[in-house]
TITOR-607131 format. One line per 10 residues: their letters; for each residue x, y, z of N, C-alpha, C, O. Coordinates in steps of 0.05 Angstrom, whole numbers, plus 32768, in hexadecimal, padded with zeros to 4 digits. Atoms other than C-alpha are relative to their C-alpha. Layout:
N
A = X:Y:Z:X:Y:Z:X:Y:Z:X:Y:Z | ...
This chain:
124
XXXXXXXXXX = 7FF4:8017:7FF5:7D09:8381:7CF1:7FFB:8001:801E:7FFB:8016:802A | 8002:8003:7FE3:7CFF:8367:7D37:8017:7FF3:800D:8025:7FE2:8002 | 7FE8:800C:7FF1:7D32:8357:7D69:7FF6:7FE4:8008:7FDF:7FDE:8009 | 8007:801C:7FF7:7D36:830E:7D81:7FF0:8002:801B:7FF7:8011:802E | 8011:7FFF:7FE9:7D00:8302:7DB4:7FEB:8016:8000:7FDB:8017:8013 | 8014:7FEA:8001:7CD7:833E:7DA0:7FEB:7FF7:7FEA:7FF0:7FEC:7FD4 | 8015:8009:8014:7C94:8333:7D7D:7FF9:8018:7FEF:7FFB:8030:7FF6 | 8008:7FED:8014:7C7E:8355:7D3E:7FE2:8002:8001:7FD4:7FEE:8002 | 801C:7FFB:7FFF:7C3A:8374:7D40:7FF4:7FF8:7FE6:7FFE:8002:7FD1 | 800F:8004:8019:7C0B:8358:7D0B:7FE7:800D:7FFE:7FD7:800B:8010
XXXXXXXXXX = 8017:7FF0:8003:7BD7:8383:7CF0:7FFA:8001:7FE2:800C:8000:7FD1 | 8008:8001:801D:7BAF:8385:7CAE:7FE7:8011:7FFF:7FD8:8012:8013 | 8017:7FF0:8006:7B7B:83B3:7C91:7FE9:7FEE:7FF6:7FD3:7FF8:7FF1 | 8013:8012:800C:7B57:8374:7C79:7FED:7FF4:8017:7FF6:7FEB:802B | 8012:800A:7FED:7B18:8360:7C9E:7FF0:7FEB:7FF2:7FE3:7FF1:7FDE | 800E:8016:800D:7AF9:831D:7C8D:7FE1:8006:7FFD:7FD4:8012:800E | 801C:7FFB:8006:7AB4:831E:7C6D:7FEC:7FF6:8016:7FD8:8003:801C | 8015:800A:7FEB:7A93:82F2:7CA4:8000:8013:801A:7FEC:8015:8028 | 7FFE:7FEE:7FEA:7AAA:8323:7CD8:7FEE:8019:7FFC:7FDF:8022:800D | 8013:7FE9:8008:7A87:835D:7CB3:7FE4:7FFA:8001:7FD3:800A:800A
XXXXXXXXXX = 801C:8008:8001:7A48:8336:7CA8:7FF6:7FF3:8019:7FDE:7FEB:801C | 8007:800E:7FE5:7A47:8318:7CEE:7FF9:7FE3:7FFD:7FEA:7FD7:800C | 8003:801C:8004:7A4A:82D2:7CD1:7FE5:7FFA:7FF4:7FDD:7FE2:7FF4 | 8019:8006:800E:7A07:82DA:7CAC:8005:7FF7:7FE3:801A:7FFD:7FD8 | 7FFC:8009:801B:79FD:82BA:7C6A:7FF9:8017:7FED:7FEA:8028:7FF5 | 8005:7FEA:8012:79FC:82E8:7C2D:7FE6:7FFD:7FF2:7FDC:7FE7:7FEE | 801B:8000:800C:79BA:82FD:7C0C:8002:7FF7:7FE4:8017:7FF6:7FD7 | 8002:8007:801C:79A2:82E6:7BC9:8006:8019:7FEF:8003:802F:7FF8 | 7FFA:7FEB:8013:79B8:830F:7B8D:7FE7:800D:7FF3:7FE9:8022:7FE7 | 8019:7FF7:800C:7970:8317:7B78:7FF3:8018:800D:7FE5:8028:8000
XXXXXXXXXX = 8009:7FE9:7FF1:795E:8348:7BAE:800E:801C:7FFB:8002:8031:7FF7 | 7FEF:7FE8:8008:7998:8379:7BA0:8012:7FF7:7FEB:8027:7FEC:7FF1 | 7FEE:8007:8015:79B6:836E:7B5D:8016:8014:7FFF:8015:8028:800D | 7FE8:7FEE:8004:79F8:838D:7B48:7FFA:801B:7FF7:8009:802E:7FFD | 8007:7FE7:8009:79D5:83C5:7B27:7FE9:8011:800C:7FE2:8026:8003 | 8014:7FF3:7FF0:79A0:83D5:7B59:800C:801A:800C:8021:801A:8018 | 7FF4:7FE4:7FF4:79A8:8420:7B6D:7FF5:8002:801A:7FDE:7FFA:8020 | 8008:7FFD:7FE4:79A7:8431:7BB5:8008:801D:8008:801C:8027:7FFE | 7FF7:7FE7:7FF4:79A9:8474:7BDD:7FF3:8000:801B:7FE2:7FEF:8021 | 800D:7FFD:7FE6:7996:848B:7C21:7FE6:800D:8000:7FE1:8020:7FF1
XXXXXXXXXX = 801A:7FF3:7FFF:7950:849A:7C34:8004:801C:800D:8017:8020:801B | 7FFA:7FE4:7FF6:7947:84E4:7C45:7FFA:8001:8021:7FEB:7FF1:802C | 8003:7FFD:7FE3:794B:84F9:7C8E:8004:7FE9:8012:7FF5:7FE4:8024 | 7FF8:8019:7FF2:796D:84BC:7CA8:801C:8003:800E:802F:800F:8003 | 7FE6:7FFE:7FF1:79A5:84B7:7CDD:800B:7FE3:7FFE:7FFB:7FD0:7FFB | 7FF5:8019:8000:79D6:847E:7CDC:7FFA:7FF2:801A:7FF9:7FFF:802F | 8003:800E:7FE7:79C9:8447:7D0E:8017:8005:8013:802E:8006:800B | 7FEB:7FFA:7FEB:79EF:8455:7D50:8016:7FEC:8003:802D:7FF3:800A | 7FEA:8014:7FFD:7A13:8413:7D50:8009:7FF5:7FE3:800F:7FDE:7FDE | 7FF6:8006:801C:7A26:8415:7D06:801C:7FFA:8000:802C:8008:800D
XXXXXXXXXX = 7FE6:8008:8003:7A65:83F1:7CF1:800D:8013:7FED:7FFF:8022:7FE0 | 7FF3:7FEE:8012:7A9A:8416:7CCA:7FF7:7FFA:7FE4:7FF6:800D:7FD4 | 8009:8004:801C:7A80:83F5:7C8A:7FE7:800C:7FFC:7FE2:8017:7FE6 | 801C:7FF4:8003:7A3B:840D:7C95:8002:801E:7FFF:7FF3:802B:7FF1 | 7FFE:7FE2:8002:7A52:8453:7CA3:800C:8008:7FE6:8004:801C:7FDB | 7FF4:7FFB:8019:7A7D:844F:7C64:7FE9:7FFF:7FE9:7FE8:800F:7FD7 | 8017:8002:8013:7A3D:8439:7C3E:7FEE:801B:8002:7FE3:8026:7FEF | 8013:7FEB:7FFA:7A16:8472:7C5F:800D:801A:7FF2:7FFF:802B:7FE7 | 7FF2:7FE9:800C:7A4B:84A6:7C46:7FFF:7FFE:7FE3:7FFB:8013:7FD6 | 8002:8001:801B:7A4C:848B:7C01:7FE5:8004:7FF4:7FE1:8012:7FE0
XXXXXXXXXX = 801C:7FFE:800B:7A01:8485:7BF7:7FF4:801A:8006:7FDF:8021:7FFA | 800E:7FE7:7FFC:79F2:84C9:7C14:8004:8016:7FE7:7FF6:802A:7FE6 | 7FFD:7FEF:8014:7A0B:84E9:7BD5:7FEE:7FFB:7FE7:7FEF:800A:7FD3 | 8013:8006:8017:79D6:84C9:7BA6:8002:7FE4:7FFD:800D:7FD5:800D | 8003:801B:8007:79C8:8488:7B84:801A:7FF4:7FF8:802A:8001:7FEA | 7FE9:8010:8009:79FF:8453:7B7C:7FF6:7FE4:7FFC:7FE3:7FDC:8009 | 8007:801B:8002:79FA:840D:7B64:800E:7FEF:8016:8021:7FF8:8023 | 7FF6:8012:7FEB:7A06:83D2:7B93:801E:7FFB:7FF8:8030:7FFC:8009 | 7FE4:8004:8008:7A45:83C3:7B6A:8013:8017:8006:8029:8012:800F | 7FF0:7FE9:7FF9:7A5F:840B:7B72:8004:8001:801D:801B:8007:8025
XXXXXXXXXX = 7FFC:7FFE:7FE4:7A55:840A:7BBC:8015:7FE9:8008:8028:7FEF:8017 | 7FEB:8014:7FF9:7A7B:83C7:7BC2:801C:8007:7FF6:802F:8002:8004 | 7FE6:7FF9:800A:7AB2:83E1:7B96:800C:8017:800E:8023:8016:8014 | 7FF4:7FE9:7FEF:7ABB:8423:7BBC:800A:7FF7:801B:801E:8001:8025 | 7FF9:800A:7FE4:7ABD:83FD:7BFF:8017:7FEC:7FFF:8026:7FE7:8012 | 7FED:8017:8000:7AEA:83C6:7BE4:7FF5:7FE5:800E:8005:7FD5:8018 | 800B:8017:7FF4:7AB8:8393:7BFE:7FF7:7FED:7FEA:7FF0:7FF6:7FD4 | 800E:8014:8011:7AA0:8352:7BDD:7FE2:800A:7FFC:7FD5:8015:800E | 801C:7FF7:8007:7A5D:8361:7BBA:7FEC:7FF3:8015:7FDA:8001:801F | 8014:800F:7FED:7A39:832D:7BE7:7FFF:800F:801B:7FE9:8014:8026
XXXXXXXXXX = 8002:7FF1:7FE7:7A4E:8352:7C26:7FF4:801B:7FFD:7FE5:8023:800F | 800B:7FE7:8004:7A3C:8394:7C09:7FE0:7FFE:7FFF:7FD2:800E:8009 | 801B:8004:8001:79F8:8378:7BF8:7FF3:7FFB:801A:7FDE:8005:801F | 800B:8006:7FE6:79ED:835D:7C3E:7FFE:801B:8011:7FEA:8020:801E | 7FFF:7FE7:7FF0:7A00:83A0:7C5E:7FE8:8013:7FF5:7FD8:801D:8005 | 8014:7FF0:800D:79D3:83C6:7C2B:7FE2:7FF5:8006:7FCF:8004:800B | 8019:800C:7FF9:799A:8394:7C37:7FF8:8007:801E:7FE1:800E:8025 | 8008:7FF8:7FE3:799E:83A2:7C83:7FF6:801C:8002:7FE1:8021:800E | 8009:7FE4:7FFF:799A:83ED:7C78:7FE5:8004:7FF2:7FD6:8015:7FFA | 8018:8001:800E:7961:83E1:7C48:7FE9:7FF5:8013:7FD3:8001:8014
XXXXXXXXXX = 8014:800D:7FED:793A:83B6:7C7B:7FFB:8016:8019:7FE5:8016:8025 | 8003:7FEC:7FEA:7945:83EF:7CB0:7FF3:8018:7FF6:7FEC:802A:8006 | 800E:7FE7:800E:7926:8422:7C80:8012:8017:7FF8:800A:802D:7FF0 | 7FED:7FEC:8008:7966:8448:7C72:8007:8005:7FE4:8013:801A:7FDE | 7FFB:7FFF:801D:796C:843B:7C28:7FE9:8002:7FED:7FD4:7FF6:7FF2 | 8012:8000:8017:7946:844B:7BE9:800C:7FEF:7FE9:8024:7FF2:7FE3 | 7FF4:8010:8016:794F:8419:7BAF:7FF0:8006:7FE6:7FD9:800D:7FE6 | 800A:8001:801B:7944:841C:7B65:8009:7FE5:7FF3:8020:7FE0:7FF0 | 7FF9:8019:800E:793F:83D8:7B43:800D:8002:7FE7:8009:8018:7FDB | 7FF4:7FFF:801A:7966:83CB:7B05:7FEB:8001:7FEA:7FD5:7FF5:7FED
XXXXXXXXXX = 8013:7FFF:8015:7943:83DB:7AC5:7FFE:7FE4:7FF4:8011:7FD5:7FF6 | 8004:8019:800D:7926:839F:7A9F:8014:7FFE:7FE9:801E:8013:7FE0 | 7FEC:8005:8018:7953:8381:7A68:7FF3:800A:7FE9:7FDB:800A:7FE7 | 800C:7FF7:8018:794B:83A0:7A24:7FF4:7FEA:7FEF:7FFE:7FD3:7FED | 800E:8014:8011:791B:837E:79F7:8009:8004:7FE4:8010:801B:7FDD | 7FF7:7FFF:801C:792E:836D:79AE:7FEA:800C:7FF2:7FD2:8007:7FF7 | 8011:7FF0:8010:7910:839A:797B:7FFE:7FF0:7FE5:8011:7FE3:7FDD | 8004:800E:801A:78F2:837D:793A:8011:800A:7FEC:8012:8022:7FE7 | 7FED:7FF9:8016:7925:837D:7903:7FF2:8011:7FE9:8000:8021:7FDD | 8010:7FF3:8016:78F0:8398:78D1:7FFD:801E:8008:8002:8031:7FF7
XXXXXXXXXX = 8002:7FE3:7FF7:78E5:83D7:78FB:801B:800F:7FFC:801C:8024:7FF1 | 7FE8:7FF3:8004:792E:83E5:78FD:8007:8005:7FE3:8012:801A:7FDD | 7FFB:7FFD:801C:7933:83DB:78B2:7FF0:8018:7FF4:7FFA:8027:7FE3 | 8011:7FEA:8007:78F9:840C:78A8:800D:801B:8009:800E:802D:7FF8 | 7FF2:7FE9:7FF5:791C:8440:78D4:8018:8006:7FEE:801A:801C:7FE4 | 7FE8:7FFC:800F:795E:8438:78AE:7FF8:800A:7FE3:8004:801D:7FD9 | 8009:7FF7:8019:7939:843E:786C:7FF6:801C:8000:7FFC:802B:7FED | 8009:7FE6:7FFC:7916:847D:7884:8016:8014:8001:8015:8029:7FF4 | 7FE9:7FF0:7FFD:7957:849B:7899:8011:8005:7FE6:801B:801B:7FE0 | 7FF2:7FFF:801A:7977:848A:7855:7FF4:8012:7FEE:8001:8021:7FDF
XXXX = 8010:7FEF:8012:793E:84AB:7832:8003:801D:8008:8005:802E:7FF7 | 8001:7FE6:7FF5:793F:84E8:785E:801A:800D:7FFB:801A:8024:7FF2 | 7FE5:7FF3:7FFF:798B:84F5:7861:8013:7FF6:7FEB:802A:7FFE:7FEB | 7FEE:8003:8015:79A7:84D7:7826:8007:7FE5:7FF6:8017:7FE2:7FE4
């Protein structure tokens, strides 16, 4: 409680997305999808003027590959903001990326039936 005439300090751990991104628009989801894996390129040092969010990404990704969704989740950032920060690091040559695997293709039902028949003959 504050006494009459005394101001209460207002503080929050929340930082608005447009402050973190510098007011820039968010990148397309096509470039870095939720399942794209990222890690740090070897022998890289963090940028000298790195924001706290970029430093946190640096620490997270130094341990190996993480998906874009995992990076956003660990940092508590919206996915678009994490994508933008990761894209910046990628353009500066600090990140290695692995694209998402292609979607699975449907297998012919006849092949599956033949495999099932073969297993039934073999095992019972």
